[in-house]
C-alpha positions as CSV (number, residue, x, y, z in Angstrom):
1,M,3.2,-5.7,25.6
2,N,5.1,-8.9,24.7
3,D,8.7,-8.1,23.6
4,A,9.5,-11.7,22.7
5,P,10.9,-12.2,19.2
6,V,8.7,-13.6,16.5
7,L,10.2,-16.4,14.5
8,G,11.1,-15.4,11.0
9,V,10.7,-11.7,11.7
10,T,13.5,-9.2,11.6
11,P,12.8,-6.3,13.9
12,V,13.0,-2.9,12.1
13,A,15.7,-1.8,14.6
14,E,18.1,-4.5,13.3
15,L,17.9,-3.5,9.6
16,N,21.0,-1.8,8.3
17,A,21.4,1.9,8.3
18,A,20.3,2.4,4.7
19,N,17.2,0.3,5.4
20,A,18.1,-1.8,2.3
21,L,16.2,-5.1,2.3
22,P,17.6,-7.9,0.2
23,Q,14.2,-9.4,-0.2
24,G,12.4,-6.0,-0.6
25,L,9.4,-4.6,1.2
26,T,5.7,-5.2,0.2
27,H,3.1,-2.7,1.2
28,V,-0.5,-3.8,1.0
29,V,-3.5,-1.6,1.6
30,M,-7.2,-2.6,1.3
31,F,-10.0,0.0,1.0
32,R,-13.7,-0.2,1.8
33,L,-15.6,2.4,-0.1
34,R,-18.5,4.5,1.1
35,E,-20.3,3.9,-2.2
36,R,-19.2,1.1,-4.5
37,D,-20.0,2.0,-8.1
38,E,-18.2,1.4,-11.4
39,E,-17.3,5.0,-11.9
40,T,-15.6,5.3,-8.5
41,L,-13.9,2.0,-8.8
42,G,-12.5,3.0,-12.2
43,A,-11.3,6.4,-11.0
44,I,-9.6,4.9,-8.0
45,Q,-7.8,2.2,-10.1
46,E,-6.7,4.8,-12.6
47,R,-5.3,7.1,-10.0
48,I,-3.4,4.4,-8.1
49,R,-2.0,2.9,-11.3
50,G,-0.9,6.4,-12.3
51,L,1.6,6.4,-9.5
52,M,3.8,3.9,-11.4
53,G,6.6,5.9,-13.1
54,K,5.9,9.0,-11.0
55,V,7.3,7.8,-7.7
56,P,10.9,6.7,-8.3
57,S,11.1,4.3,-5.3
58,L,7.9,2.4,-6.4
59,L,9.3,-0.8,-8.0
60,A,6.0,-2.6,-8.8
61,L,2.3,-2.0,-8.3
62,E,-0.8,-4.0,-8.5
63,V,-4.4,-2.8,-8.0
64,G,-7.4,-5.1,-7.7
65,V,-11.1,-4.9,-7.2
66,D,-12.9,-7.5,-5.1
67,V,-15.1,-9.8,-7.0
68,L,-16.9,-11.7,-4.2
69,C,-18.4,-8.7,-2.4
70,S,-19.0,-10.6,0.8
71,E,-19.7,-9.0,4.2
72,R,-16.0,-9.2,5.2
73,S,-14.7,-8.0,1.8
74,F,-12.9,-4.8,1.1
75,D,-13.5,-3.2,-2.3
76,V,-10.0,-2.4,-3.6
77,V,-6.5,-3.6,-2.8
78,L,-3.1,-2.1,-3.7
79,I,0.1,-4.1,-3.5
80,A,3.3,-2.0,-3.9
81,R,6.9,-3.1,-3.7
82,F,9.9,-1.2,-2.6
83,A,13.6,-2.0,-2.1
84,S,13.8,-0.4,1.3
85,L,12.0,1.3,4.2
86,D,13.4,4.6,2.9
87,G,11.7,3.8,-0.5
88,L,8.4,3.3,1.3
89,A,8.9,6.6,3.2
90,A,9.7,8.4,0.0
91,Y,6.5,7.1,-1.6
92,Q,4.3,8.0,1.4
93,T,5.5,11.7,1.2
94,H,5.7,12.0,-2.6
95,P,3.4,14.7,-4.0
96,A,1.8,12.3,-6.5
97,H,0.9,9.8,-3.7
98,Q,-0.4,12.7,-1.6
99,Q,-2.8,13.7,-4.5
100,V,-4.1,10.1,-4.6
101,L,-4.6,10.1,-0.8
102,A,-6.6,13.3,-1.1
103,F,-8.9,11.7,-3.8
104,L,-9.2,8.5,-1.8
105,A,-10.3,10.4,1.3
106,Q,-13.4,11.5,-0.5
107,H,-14.4,7.9,-1.2
108,V,-12.9,5.6,1.4
109,A,-14.9,4.6,4.6
110,A,-12.1,2.3,6.0
111,S,-8.7,1.0,5.2
112,V,-6.2,-1.5,6.6
113,A,-2.6,-2.0,5.7
114,V,0.3,-4.4,6.2
115,D,3.9,-4.1,5.3
116,Y,6.1,-7.1,5.2
117,L,9.5,-8.3,4.1
118,G,9.4,-10.0,0.7
């Protein structure tokens, strides 16, 4: 594995003890559904949007549905913003998020994620 630093990237180990990030942290997850239908898409969007206000560390949340439906497309994307790594960790273990994950597990064939500063 290459341990060379990447320009413009702050290694997680160098962040301060509280994991506070002046520019914040953005968490992006894309989901490919087993079956794409309006009812499922609506239920997924509703459940994800319902996290806002329930998870204290969740500062902002967007949910979108793909409109191109190309071969490489995923069906749904969520973009969540946090002030810190600790905020993301609190979100990931929060009971409301765990309920959404359980629902998604019934419908999602694949997912990919990226977390970045900003």
